[in-house]
C-alpha positions in Angstrom: -28.3 27.1 17.2 -27.9 30.5 15.5 -28.9 32.3 18.7 -26.1 30.4 20.6 -23.6 31.1 17.8 -24.3 34.9 18.2 -24.2 34.9 22.1 -21.1 36.2 23.8 -20.2 34.7 27.1 -20.7 38.0 28.8 -24.4 37.9 28.0 -25.0 34.6 29.8 -22.7 34.6 32.8 -22.8 31.2 34.6 -24.3 29.4 31.5 -22.7 27.5 28.7 -25.3 28.8 26.2 -22.7 30.9 24.3 -20.6 30.6 21.2 -17.3 29.2 22.4 -18.0 25.5 21.7 -19.4 26.3 18.2 -16.5 28.6 17.6 -14.1 25.7 18.3 -16.0 23.5 15.8 -16.4 26.3 13.2 -12.6 26.9 13.3 -12.0 23.3 12.2 -14.7 23.4 9.6 -13.3 26.6 8.1 -9.8 25.2 7.9 -11.2 22.1 6.0 -13.5 24.1 3.7 -10.8 26.6 2.7 -8.2 23.8 2.3 -10.6 22.0 0.0 -11.3 25.2 -2.0 -7.6 25.9 -2.4 -6.9 22.3 -3.5 -9.5 22.6 -6.2 -8.4 26.1 -7.2 -4.7 25.3 -7.4 -4.4 21.5 -8.3 -0.6 21.7 -8.8 0.3 23.8 -5.8 2.5 22.3 -3.0 1.7 22.1 0.7 3.8 25.1 1.7 2.2 27.8 -0.6 -1.2 26.3 0.2 -0.7 26.6 3.9 0.4 30.2 3.5 -2.6 31.0 1.4 -5.0 29.4 3.9 -3.3 31.3 6.8 -3.8 34.6 4.9 -7.5 33.8 4.7 -8.4 32.1 7.9 -7.3 34.7 10.5 -9.1 37.0 12.9 -9.0 40.1 10.8 -10.3 38.5 7.7 -13.0 36.6 9.5 -14.0 39.8 11.3 -14.4 41.5 7.9 -16.6 38.7 6.7 -18.7 39.0 9.8 -19.2 42.7 9.1 -20.1 41.9 5.4 -23.0 39.8 6.6 -23.9 42.1 9.5 -23.3 39.7 12.3 -22.2 42.5 14.6 -25.7 44.0 14.8 -27.1 40.6 15.8 -24.7 39.8 18.6 -26.0 39.3 22.2 -23.6 41.0 24.5 -23.4 41.7 28.2 -23.7 45.4 29.3 -19.9 45.8 29.7 -19.1 44.5 26.3 -21.9 46.6 24.8 -20.5 49.8 26.3 -16.9 49.0 25.3 -17.8 48.5 21.6 -17.9 44.7 21.5 -19.9 44.7 18.3 -16.9 46.0 16.4 -14.1 44.1 18.2 -12.1 41.9 15.8 -11.9 39.0 18.3 -15.6 38.9 19.0 -16.6 39.3 15.3 -14.2 36.5 14.2 -15.4 34.2 17.0 -19.1 34.8 16.1 -18.3 34.1 12.4 -16.6 30.8 13.3 -19.4 29.9 15.6 -22.0 30.6 12.8 -20.1 28.2 10.5 -20.0 25.7 13.3 -23.8 26.0 13.7 -24.4 25.5 10.0 -22.2 22.4 10.1 -24.0 21.1 13.2 -27.4 21.7 11.7 -26.9 20.6 8.1 -23.5 18.8 7.8 -20.4 19.5 5.8 -21.8 20.2 2.4 -24.0 23.2 3.4 -21.1 24.6 5.5 -18.7 24.3 2.5 -21.2 25.9 0.3 -21.5 29.0 2.6 -17.7 29.2 3.0 -17.2 29.0 -0.8 -19.8 31.7 -1.5 -18.2 34.1 1.1 -14.5 33.4 0.2 -14.5 32.6 -3.5 -13.4 36.2 -4.4 -10.5 36.0 -1.9 -8.8 33.2 -3.6 -6.7 33.2 -6.7 -7.0 36.9 -7.8 -5.6 40.1 -6.5 -7.6 39.7 -3.3 -5.2 36.8 -2.4 -2.7 39.5 -1.5 -4.2 41.2 1.6 -5.1 44.9 1.3 -4.4 46.1 4.8 -5.4 49.7 4.0 -8.9 48.6 3.0 -9.3 46.3 6.0 -8.2 49.1 8.4 -10.5 51.7 6.7 -13.5 49.5 7.3 -12.6 48.7 10.9 -11.6 52.3 11.7 -15.0 53.6 10.5 -16.9 51.0 12.5 -14.8 51.2 15.7 -13.7 54.9 15.8 -16.0 56.6 13.4 -12.9 58.1 11.8 -10.8 57.5 8.8 -7.1 56.6 8.9 -4.7 59.4 8.1 -1.4 58.5 6.5 1.6 60.9 6.9 4.8 60.4 4.9 7.6 61.1 7.5 10.7 60.1 5.5 11.9 59.4 2.0 15.6 58.3 2.1 18.2 56.9 -0.2 19.0 57.2 -3.9 16.2 57.4 -6.5 16.8 53.8 -7.7 16.5 52.4 -4.1 14.4 54.9 -2.2 13.0 53.9 1.2 9.7 55.5 2.4 8.4 55.6 5.9 4.7 56.4 6.7 3.0 57.1 10.0 -0.7 56.3 10.5 -3.1 58.0 12.9 -6.8 57.4 13.6 -8.7 60.1 15.5 -5.4 61.8 16.3 -3.8 58.7 17.8 -0.7 57.1 16.3 -1.2 53.4 15.7 1.7 52.4 13.5 4.7 53.2 11.4 5.6 51.3 8.3 8.4 51.3 5.7 8.6 50.2 2.1 10.2 50.7 -1.3 7.3 52.9 -2.4 4.7 55.2 -0.7 2.1 52.6 -1.3 4.1 49.8 0.3 4.9 52.0 3.3 1.2 52.8 3.7 0.3 49.1 3.5 3.0 48.3 6.1 1.7 51.0 8.4 -1.9 49.8 8.1 -0.7 46.2 8.9 1.0 47.5 12.1 -2.2 49.4 13.0 -4.4 46.4 12.5 -2.0 44.3 14.7 -2.2 47.0 17.4 -6.0 47.1 17.4 -6.1 43.3 17.5 -3.7 43.2 20.4 -5.8 45.7 22.4 -8.9 43.6 21.7 -7.1 40.5 23.2 -6.0 42.5 26.2 -9.5 43.7 26.8 -10.9 40.2 26.5 -8.4 38.9 28.9 -9.0 41.7 31.5 
């Protein structure tokens, strides 16, 4: 089951022994497990805020980071093309393999073991400062693994009066511009730029997968 969960379709062309079905199942299990965790963590919260919190946790970038934390990338079975194009570091593939692994745990042991694993991996992402995503940290980890380079932030503008200044930051990785963000402080503008860069990387991953 684990072997299937870590097998990309490119590695078994013409066969169904890859992660897509388990990914479908794992996506649903993750939604349920995170929803249950949020309901217990915030017993008085309404549906709207709970939905936003869950969406901030169950998304491709966060799941890819979790996959990297437990080193799933090194265990993936990929076709030669995906291997050469850096598939082990692609957000879409890492997120899919993570979901498939949760689906495999559910299939093998049922809901309780799957919930236990999800709670262990995500408990620090709920309720504290981590509930607000740190796009700069996410980008730094992905940039190192994907490009073997660190993001470089360049302040390109600081406009307006002191009490309402607006900062604009450009971000480059390996000399390539990946995003521009703005905010009421340098930190906010850097976070906005990092968010844009993450979106650009994810979009490029999807386009490569669809090609």
